Every structure is written in C-alpha cells, then in structure tokens.
VEXDREN-2710 file (C-alpha; in Angstrom, 1 decimal):
% VEXDREN-2710
k/r/px/py/pz
1/MET/114.3/277.2/89.6
2/SER/112.8/275.1/92.4
3/VAL/109.7/273.0/91.7
4/ASP/106.5/273.7/93.6
5/ARG/105.5/270.2/94.8
6/ARG/101.9/271.3/95.3
7/ALA/101.6/272.1/91.7
8/LEU/102.7/268.5/90.8
9/ARG/99.8/266.9/92.6
10/PRO/97.8/264.9/90.0
11/SER/94.3/265.8/89.2
12/ALA/91.5/263.5/90.5
13/THR/89.4/264.4/87.5
14/PHE/92.2/263.9/85.0
15/PRO/94.5/261.1/86.4
16/ASP/97.1/259.6/84.1
17/HIS/94.9/257.0/82.5
18/VAL/92.3/259.7/81.6
19/LEU/95.0/262.0/80.1
20/ALA/96.4/259.1/78.1
21/GLU/92.9/258.2/76.7
22/ILE/92.2/261.8/75.7
23/HIS/95.6/262.0/73.9
24/ARG/95.0/258.6/72.2
25/ALA/91.5/259.8/71.1
26/ALA/92.9/263.1/69.8
27/ASP/95.6/261.2/67.8
28/GLN/93.4/258.5/66.3
29/GLY/89.8/259.8/66.1
30/VAL/88.2/256.4/66.9
31/TYR/86.9/254.9/70.1
32/GLU/89.0/252.3/71.9
33/ILE/88.0/248.6/71.5
34/ARG/89.3/246.0/73.9
35/GLY/88.5/242.7/75.5
36/PHE/88.2/241.3/79.0
37/GLY/86.1/243.3/81.6
38/THR/85.8/246.4/83.6
39/LYS/88.9/247.7/85.4
40/ARG/87.2/250.1/87.7
41/HIS/86.5/249.3/91.3
42/LEU/82.9/248.2/91.9
43/PRO/80.9/246.9/94.9
44/SER/81.2/243.2/94.6
45/PHE/80.9/239.9/96.5
46/ASP/84.1/240.8/98.3
47/ASP/82.0/243.3/100.2
48/LEU/80.0/240.5/101.8
49/LEU/80.9/238.1/104.6
50/PHE/79.4/234.9/105.9
51/LEU/78.6/234.7/109.6
52/GLY/79.3/231.0/110.0
53/ALA/77.9/228.8/112.8
54/SER/78.7/228.6/116.4
55/MET/76.1/228.4/119.2
56/SER/72.9/229.5/117.6
57/ARG/73.6/227.3/114.5
58/TYR/75.8/224.2/114.3
59/PRO/78.3/223.7/111.6
60/LEU/78.6/220.4/109.7
61/GLU/81.7/218.2/110.1
62/GLY/83.5/218.3/106.8
63/TYR/84.8/214.8/106.8
64/ARG/81.7/213.0/108.0
65/GLU/78.6/215.0/106.9
66/ARG/77.6/215.4/103.3
67/CYS/77.1/218.8/101.6
68/ASP/75.5/218.2/98.2
69/THR/76.0/220.4/95.2
70/ASP/73.7/219.0/92.5
71/VAL/71.2/221.3/90.7
72/VAL/68.4/220.8/88.1
73/LEU/68.0/223.6/85.6
74/GLY/65.0/224.1/83.3
75/ASP/62.3/221.8/84.7
76/ARG/59.5/224.4/84.3
77/PHE/58.4/223.2/80.8
78/ALA/61.2/221.1/79.3
79/SER/60.8/217.3/79.3
80/ARG/64.6/216.9/79.6
81/PRO/65.9/219.5/82.1
82/VAL/69.6/219.9/82.6
83/GLU/70.9/217.9/85.6
84/LEU/74.3/219.1/86.9
85/ALA/76.6/217.8/89.6
86/ILE/77.8/221.3/90.6
87/PRO/76.1/224.7/90.4
88/ILE/79.1/226.3/88.5
89/THR/78.8/226.4/84.7
90/VAL/81.0/228.0/82.0
91/ALA/79.5/230.9/80.1
92/GLY/79.1/231.4/76.4
93/MET/82.4/232.3/74.7
94/SER/82.3/231.9/70.9
95/PHE/84.5/230.0/68.6
96/GLY/86.1/233.0/66.9
97/ALA/86.6/234.9/70.2
98/LEU/88.3/231.7/71.5
99/GLY/90.3/229.2/69.5
100/ALA/89.2/225.6/68.9
101/ASN/91.7/224.3/71.5
102/ALA/90.2/226.5/74.2
103/LYS/86.7/225.5/73.3
104/GLU/87.6/221.8/73.4
105/ALA/89.5/222.2/76.8
106/ILE/86.4/223.9/78.3
107/GLY/84.2/221.0/77.1
108/ARG/86.4/218.4/78.5
109/ALA/86.7/220.1/81.9
110/CYS/83.0/220.6/82.2
111/THR/82.3/217.0/81.3
112/ALA/84.8/215.8/83.9
113/MET/83.1/218.0/86.6
114/GLY/79.5/217.1/85.6
115/THR/78.6/220.6/84.5
116/SER/77.7/222.5/81.3
117/SER/79.5/224.6/78.8
118/THR/78.0/227.1/76.4
119/THR/78.7/227.7/72.7
120/GLY/78.6/231.5/72.5
121/ASP/78.1/233.3/69.2
122/GLY/79.1/231.8/65.9
123/GLY/77.7/228.3/66.0
124/MET/78.7/224.9/67.4
125/THR/82.0/223.3/66.6
126/GLU/82.5/219.6/66.4
127/GLU/85.3/219.7/68.9
128/GLU/83.0/221.4/71.4
129/ARG/80.0/219.1/70.8
130/ARG/82.3/216.0/71.0
131/SER/84.0/217.0/74.2
132/SER/80.9/218.4/76.1
133/LYS/78.5/216.1/77.7
134/THR/76.1/219.0/78.5
135/LEU/76.2/221.8/76.0
136/VAL/74.1/225.0/76.0
137/TYR/73.5/226.5/72.5
138/GLN/73.3/230.2/72.3
139/VAL/70.8/232.0/70.0
140/LEU/72.1/235.6/69.5
141/PRO/70.8/238.5/67.5
142/SER/73.5/237.8/64.9
143/ARG/72.2/234.3/64.2
144/TYR/75.8/233.4/63.1
145/GLY/76.2/229.7/62.5
146/MET/72.7/228.9/63.8
147/ASN/70.8/226.0/62.3
148/PRO/68.0/223.6/63.4
149/ASP/70.2/220.6/63.5
150/ASP/72.5/222.1/66.1
151/LEU/69.6/223.3/68.1
152/ARG/68.4/219.7/68.3
153/ARG/71.9/218.4/69.2
154/ALA/72.2/220.8/72.1
155/ASP/71.1/220.0/75.6
156/ALA/69.6/223.5/76.3
157/ILE/69.1/226.7/74.4
158/GLU/70.1/230.2/75.6
159/ILE/68.5/233.2/74.0
160/VAL/70.9/236.1/74.5
161/VAL/69.1/239.4/74.9
162/GLY/72.0/241.2/76.5
163/GLN/75.5/240.8/78.0
164/GLY/76.8/242.3/81.2
165/ALA/79.8/243.9/79.6
166/LYS/77.7/245.7/77.0
167/PRO/73.9/245.8/77.7
168/GLY/72.3/247.3/74.7
169/GLY/75.2/246.7/72.4
170/GLY/76.2/244.0/69.9
171/GLY/79.3/241.9/69.8
172/MET/82.4/242.5/67.7
173/LEU/84.9/240.2/66.0
174/LEU/87.8/242.0/64.3
175/GLY/89.0/240.9/60.9
176/GLN/92.3/239.5/62.1
177/LYS/90.3/236.7/63.9
178/ILE/88.0/235.9/61.0
179/THR/89.8/233.0/59.4
180/GLU/88.4/230.9/56.6
181/ARG/86.8/228.5/59.1
182/VAL/85.3/231.2/61.3
183/ALA/84.1/233.0/58.1
184/ALA/82.5/229.8/56.8
185/MET/80.6/229.2/60.0
186/ARG/79.3/232.7/60.2
187/ASP/78.8/233.3/56.5
188/LEU/81.2/236.3/56.5
189/PRO/84.1/237.5/54.3
190/VAL/87.5/236.5/55.5
191/GLY/89.5/239.2/57.3
192/ILE/86.7/241.8/57.5
193/ASP/85.6/243.3/60.9
194/GLN/82.3/241.9/62.1
195/ARG/79.9/243.8/64.3
196/SER/76.8/241.9/65.5
197/ALA/73.3/243.3/65.8
198/CYS/72.3/244.6/69.2
199/ARG/68.8/243.2/69.1
200/HIS/67.1/240.2/67.5
201/PRO/65.9/240.9/64.0
202/ASP/62.6/239.1/64.3
203/TRP/61.2/240.8/67.4
204/THR/60.9/244.4/68.6
205/GLY/59.8/243.9/72.2
206/PRO/59.2/241.5/75.0
207/ASP/55.9/240.2/73.6
208/ASP/57.8/238.8/70.6
209/LEU/60.1/236.8/72.9
210/THR/57.1/234.6/73.7
211/ILE/56.9/233.7/70.0
212/LYS/60.6/233.0/69.8
213/ILE/60.6/230.7/72.8
214/GLN/57.6/228.9/71.4
215/GLU/59.4/228.4/68.0
216/LEU/62.4/227.0/69.7
217/ARG/60.4/224.6/71.8
218/GLU/58.6/223.3/68.8
219/ILE/61.7/222.8/66.8
220/THR/63.3/220.8/69.7
221/ASP/60.1/218.9/70.6
222/TRP/59.7/220.6/73.9
223/GLU/62.7/218.6/75.2
224/LYS/65.3/221.4/75.7
225/PRO/65.2/224.0/78.5
226/VAL/65.1/227.5/77.2
227/TYR/67.3/230.0/79.0
228/VAL/67.1/233.8/78.5
229/LYS/70.2/235.7/79.2
230/ILE/70.0/239.4/80.1
231/GLY/72.7/242.0/80.8
232/ALA/72.2/243.6/84.2
233/SER/70.6/247.0/83.8
234/ARG/66.9/246.7/84.8
235/PRO/66.5/243.2/86.2
236/GLN/63.5/244.2/88.2
237/PHE/61.6/244.6/84.9
238/ASP/63.5/242.3/82.6
239/VAL/63.2/239.2/84.8
240/PRO/59.4/239.3/85.0
241/LEU/59.2/239.9/81.3
242/ALA/61.4/236.8/80.6
243/VAL/59.3/234.7/83.0
244/LYS/56.1/235.9/81.4
245/ALA/57.5/235.0/78.0
246/GLY/58.0/231.4/79.1
247/ALA/61.7/231.1/80.1
248/ASP/62.7/228.0/82.0
249/VAL/65.9/229.7/83.3
250/ILE/67.1/233.3/83.6
251/VAL/70.8/234.0/83.1
252/LEU/71.8/237.3/84.7
253/ASP/75.1/238.8/83.6
254/GLY/76.5/241.7/85.8
255/MET/78.7/244.6/84.8
256/GLN/81.8/242.7/85.8
257/GLY/81.3/240.2/83.0
258/GLY/83.9/240.1/80.3
259/THR/83.8/240.2/76.5
260/ALA/86.0/239.4/73.6
261/ALA/85.7/242.9/72.1
262/THR/83.7/246.0/72.6
263/GLN/84.1/249.7/73.1
264/ASP/85.9/250.5/76.4
265/VAL/83.1/253.1/77.1
266/PHE/80.6/250.2/77.2
267/ILE/82.7/248.1/79.6
268/GLU/83.3/250.9/82.0
269/HIS/80.1/252.9/81.9
270/VAL/77.1/250.8/81.1
271/GLY/75.1/248.4/83.3
272/ILE/75.0/247.7/87.0
273/PRO/77.3/245.5/89.2
274/THR/76.4/241.9/89.7
275/LEU/75.7/242.4/93.5
276/PRO/72.6/244.6/93.2
277/ALA/71.5/242.8/90.1
278/VAL/71.2/239.5/91.9
279/ARG/69.0/241.0/94.7
280/GLN/66.7/242.7/92.2
281/ALA/66.3/239.6/90.1
282/VAL/65.5/237.4/93.2
283/ASP/63.1/240.0/94.5
284/ALA/61.3/239.9/91.1
285/LEU/61.1/236.1/91.1
286/GLN/59.8/236.1/94.6
287/GLU/57.2/238.7/93.8
288/LEU/55.9/236.4/91.0
289/ASP/56.2/233.3/93.3
290/MET/58.6/231.8/90.7
291/HIS/61.8/231.8/92.8
292/ARG/63.3/228.3/92.4
293/ARG/60.6/227.4/89.9
294/VAL/62.4/229.5/87.2
295/GLN/66.1/229.0/88.0
296/LEU/68.5/231.9/88.2
297/ILE/72.1/231.6/86.9
298/VAL/74.3/234.6/87.9
299/SER/77.5/235.6/86.1
300/GLY/79.8/238.6/86.0
301/GLY/82.9/238.7/88.1
302/VAL/82.5/235.2/89.8
303/ARG/86.0/234.0/90.6
304/THR/86.0/231.8/93.7
305/GLY/83.9/229.4/95.6
306/ALA/83.2/232.2/98.0
307/ASP/81.8/234.3/95.2
308/ALA/79.6/231.4/94.2
309/ALA/78.5/230.8/97.8
310/LYS/77.4/234.4/98.2
311/ALA/75.5/234.4/94.9
312/LEU/73.7/231.2/96.0
313/ALA/73.0/232.7/99.4
314/LEU/71.4/235.8/97.8
315/GLY/69.1/233.4/95.9
316/ALA/70.8/232.2/92.7
317/ASP/70.5/228.6/91.7
318/ALA/73.9/228.5/89.9
319/VAL/76.7/230.7/88.8
320/SER/78.5/230.9/85.5
321/ILE/82.2/231.8/84.9
322/GLY/83.8/233.2/81.7
323/SER/86.8/235.4/82.4
324/ALA/87.8/233.2/85.3
325/ALA/87.7/230.1/83.1
326/MET/90.0/231.9/80.5
327/VAL/92.4/232.7/83.3
328/ALA/92.4/229.0/84.4
329/LEU/93.3/228.1/80.8
330/GLY/96.3/230.5/80.9
331/CYS/95.0/234.0/80.2
332/ASN/97.4/236.5/81.8
333/ARG/99.8/233.8/82.8
334/PRO/103.4/235.2/83.1
335/VAL/104.9/233.2/80.1
336/HIS/105.9/234.3/76.6
337/LEU/106.7/237.7/78.0
338/GLU/108.1/239.0/74.7
339/ASP/104.8/238.4/73.0
340/TYR/102.9/240.3/75.6
341/ARG/105.2/243.2/75.1
342/ALA/104.9/243.0/71.3
343/ILE/101.2/243.8/71.6
344/GLY/101.8/246.5/74.3
345/ALA/100.7/244.4/77.3
346/GLU/102.0/242.7/80.4
347/PRO/100.8/239.6/82.1
348/GLY/98.2/240.6/84.7
349/ALA/97.0/243.6/82.7
350/CYS/96.4/242.1/79.3
351/HIS/93.1/243.0/77.7
352/HIS/94.1/242.3/74.1
353/CYS/91.6/239.4/73.4
354/HIS/90.3/241.4/70.3
355/THR/93.7/241.4/68.5
356/GLY/94.0/237.7/67.9
357/ARG/97.6/237.8/69.2
358/CYS/96.9/236.1/72.6
359/PRO/100.3/235.1/73.8
360/VAL/99.0/231.9/75.6
361/GLY/96.8/230.7/72.8
362/VAL/93.3/231.2/74.3
363/THR/91.7/234.0/72.3
364/THR/93.4/233.5/69.0
365/GLN/92.8/231.8/65.6
366/ASP/96.6/231.9/64.7
367/ALA/97.7/228.3/64.4
368/ASP/101.1/228.8/65.9
369/LEU/99.8/230.8/68.9
370/GLU/96.8/228.4/69.4
371/ALA/99.2/225.4/69.6
372/ARG/100.5/226.8/72.8
373/LEU/97.3/225.7/74.5
374/ASP/97.1/221.9/74.6
375/PRO/93.4/220.9/75.1
376/GLU/94.3/218.1/77.5
377/GLN/96.5/220.4/79.7
378/GLY/93.9/223.2/79.5
379/ALA/91.2/220.8/80.6
380/ARG/93.3/219.7/83.6
381/TRP/93.9/223.3/84.6
382/LEU/90.2/224.2/84.3
383/ARG/89.0/221.0/86.0
384/ASN/91.4/221.6/88.9
385/TYR/90.2/225.2/89.2
386/LEU/86.5/224.1/89.2
387/SER/87.3/221.4/91.8
388/VAL/88.8/224.1/94.1
389/MET/85.8/226.3/93.7
390/VAL/83.4/223.5/94.6
391/LEU/85.5/222.6/97.7
392/GLU/85.5/226.2/98.8
393/LEU/81.7/226.4/98.2
394/GLN/81.1/223.2/100.3
395/THR/83.4/224.4/103.0
396/ILE/81.4/227.7/103.4
397/ALA/78.1/225.9/103.2
398/ARG/79.1/223.4/106.0
399/ALA/80.5/226.2/108.1
400/ASN/77.0/227.7/108.0
401/GLY/75.3/224.4/108.9
402/LYS/74.0/223.6/105.4
403/SER/73.8/220.1/104.0
404/HIS/73.2/221.4/100.5
405/VAL/74.8/224.5/98.9
406/LEU/71.3/225.7/97.8
407/ASN/70.3/226.0/101.4
408/LEU/72.5/229.0/101.9
409/GLU/70.4/232.1/102.5
410/PRO/70.6/235.9/103.0
411/GLU/70.5/235.4/106.8
412/ASP/74.0/233.9/106.5
413/LEU/75.4/237.2/105.2
414/VAL/76.4/240.6/106.4
415/ALA/77.9/243.5/104.5
416/LEU/81.2/245.4/105.1
417/THR/80.0/248.7/103.6
418/VAL/76.8/250.7/103.6
419/GLU/76.8/250.5/99.8
420/ALA/77.0/246.7/99.7
421/ALA/74.4/246.4/102.4
422/ALA/72.0/248.5/100.4
423/MET/72.7/246.8/97.1
424/ALA/72.6/243.2/98.4
425/GLY/69.8/243.8/100.9
426/VAL/71.7/242.3/103.9
427/PRO/72.6/244.0/107.2
428/LEU/75.7/246.1/107.7
429/ALA/78.0/243.9/109.8
430/GLY/77.4/244.4/113.6
431/THR/74.0/245.9/113.1
432/ASP/70.5/244.9/112.0
433/TRP/70.4/247.8/109.6
434/ILE/69.7/247.4/105.9
435/PRO/70.1/250.8/104.3
436/GLY/67.0/251.9/102.4
437/ARG/64.6/249.7/104.3
438/ALA/62.3/250.9/107.1
END
C-alpha cells in the first residue's frame, strides 16, 4: 500500500517534542524538572543592530583613543559603593547548584577582571570569599546559610525577590546534590529534595521590603549597597516599588535567564523576555528621575559583548552573566561523551544541571566529577571569555563614537523586526517608526 505523503506532515500544534512530553507525562504522572534556560525562540538582543558612526558621527580610533568601562554601583545610600573595572558581573549561582571548584573559579576570574561575583542561595563558602575580591551576598526567601557575619563580610547584599527563569517560583535542589557539606550549610537532611519558598517569610508585600532593607543596612553599618533582584514580569511596577523601598541597585533578570532546577513549564511559559523588560525598567526609572541614580543591572540571555553593549545602550548600567559563565567553565563542552549519553544528553543540548551528574564537573557535588574542573583552568577560561566580551563592548562603543561604554544610547540602535522595535522602543531599521508610539 502506498503512503500518502500529505498525511505524514507533522502537526504544528503537536510537533515531536510536544508528543514526547505528553507521552512522558502520561507514563510518569509528574512534571518535568530540568536546569539551564528556555529553549524556545524569543525576541532578543540579536534582533537589534548598532548604526555605527560615519559622517554625522565620528568613530574613535581603537589604538589611540580611550574607551573606558568602569562603573560604580550602589552609591545612592551606601558609604562603600561597589567600584568595578568592567560593567559585566557574574550572577548568583549557589554552592549546591554549582560545585566548590566552579565557585572558586568564578571568584578568581572576577577578581582578575576587576568585577564582582555573587553567592547565590545556600550561603557563602570560604573558597568563594577567599577568591573573590568583590562578592555580592544574596538574601533569598529560603534564608539557607544566611548569617550576620557573612552579611558583614560581603561587599554588597542582593535581596532576591524573583528570578527570570521562574518568576513567582522558588528554587529546587534535588537530593542527589545535597551532600553532607551542602546539608550542613543549609540545615537540611542529606539526600532529601529541597524546594525553596517562593516569597520571603517575613514580608507579605512591597511595603515590608522597606523594613527588610533598613534591617540589612543597620546590620552592615550602612556600608554595603543593597541590590533588589526581580524576575522580569511587571518591571514597570516592580522597579518603582523597589526604588521606593530604598534599593541602591535593581537587578532585572529576563526570561532567558537560567536555573539549576525548576519545572520546565516555568522556564518556557512564565515571565517576559529581557529585551522588553529592559525598556520598561528604564522607562520606570526615568519617570521617577532615578535613572543612573539607582543603577540597573540586566541579566538573562547575555552572551557576548554585543549583547552587553545593547543592554547598556537601552539604559542599563551593567549586565550579569550566569549560563554563559557556566559555558565558559566547560558546560556543554564536547568531552566525556559517554557520560553525557549516560544521562540521556548530548553536548550542546544538555540541561541536566539538576541531576548532579554534570559530565564536565560544573554543576555537581560528586567528588570524582567535580575534579574534572580545575579551579585555575576554569578561572583562565572565564577570564579569557570576559576579556573578549569587554573588547567586543569597547569595539562597538568606539564604532559609535563613545569614549565610555555607558555613553551608548538608544539613538545608536535600530531593530530588525517589528516585534523587537516595539519591545525595545527603537526604530525599525530604515525607518523612523517605533511601533506603538504616535
């Protein structure tokens, strides 16, 4: 019998990956948990282009004219704001989600580049504090590992209200990653799945955030800048509320941000992309006349110096990388192929951070696997990657005639698609049209 080729056309509503997920859900009766970030296509910084300089603006000569990259974060109220050599930081990724070697490598690389790293959930490790010249200490709803002494040892404090990969949801750490050391730091039983709270236990709304910030300032003698991190969902409302509560810095994490472990339905269906979130956050700060007075750090899908430059041009003061830093450390590197296959993955498509079986030793607490990541080698890889990002950022800034990367502005940008033009608030390329604006 001949096959009707028309009948074999796959369904747009039920493509192969949707069919596979329905079959898996039917077999197992539980939702899927995974790590990394969204795999769907979203409007992103790739949909924007810089115009560059020619006649109406003059570019800077790369070998003779300076293009500075320094940035000060948290000078609104703190007596000791954070001073960075570059506007690219490393986001919070906990000890537990990452192994101790990965945390140490990140600290070393950030110190070498003159930038900051962030603790993540679960407390501060000695390796991380020792290797990090500038360390941001996260205060999360879970309060795992938090203590006043470490708050004072940090250089800045970041109150996490939400995360881009899972706005409205708490973190997860599966039992196979909760070793004796992780359990002791978090006051948890060894080997038992942990699910963090989705909101802070001591406040029920934005007014209580004011009290929390005040407490943190008092316990640290008003020295440390206080950041507030929000997952991108309603930045036009959340940013003003954080500013009103007294934040020195807003950290805005878009939907493309990664995670160690959460429900797949969160990663793919909750939040908004980083691109529109930046514009909404900047609009909110400008409306309050607080733009540049309260600094804005943007994260979620930042991978290159070009991404960083576009975020700065839209009004950010700095960017933060998480998944990209993991990749620089070896995540999804095509080595140890047999171990990728043993967990049902392949290099380039691995999202098994939650399993603790990371083939390259980044997201694991297994001593043998963790040993595959040497902290010195990892630090060199990440330092090299950050150096390239900075060079790319400076190259773009000079090409637009800017002597400082923070002088990049929306006028330097155009959009390739109607959607990106509307989301970012810049003209569609070849026109002066910004969709949605009169």
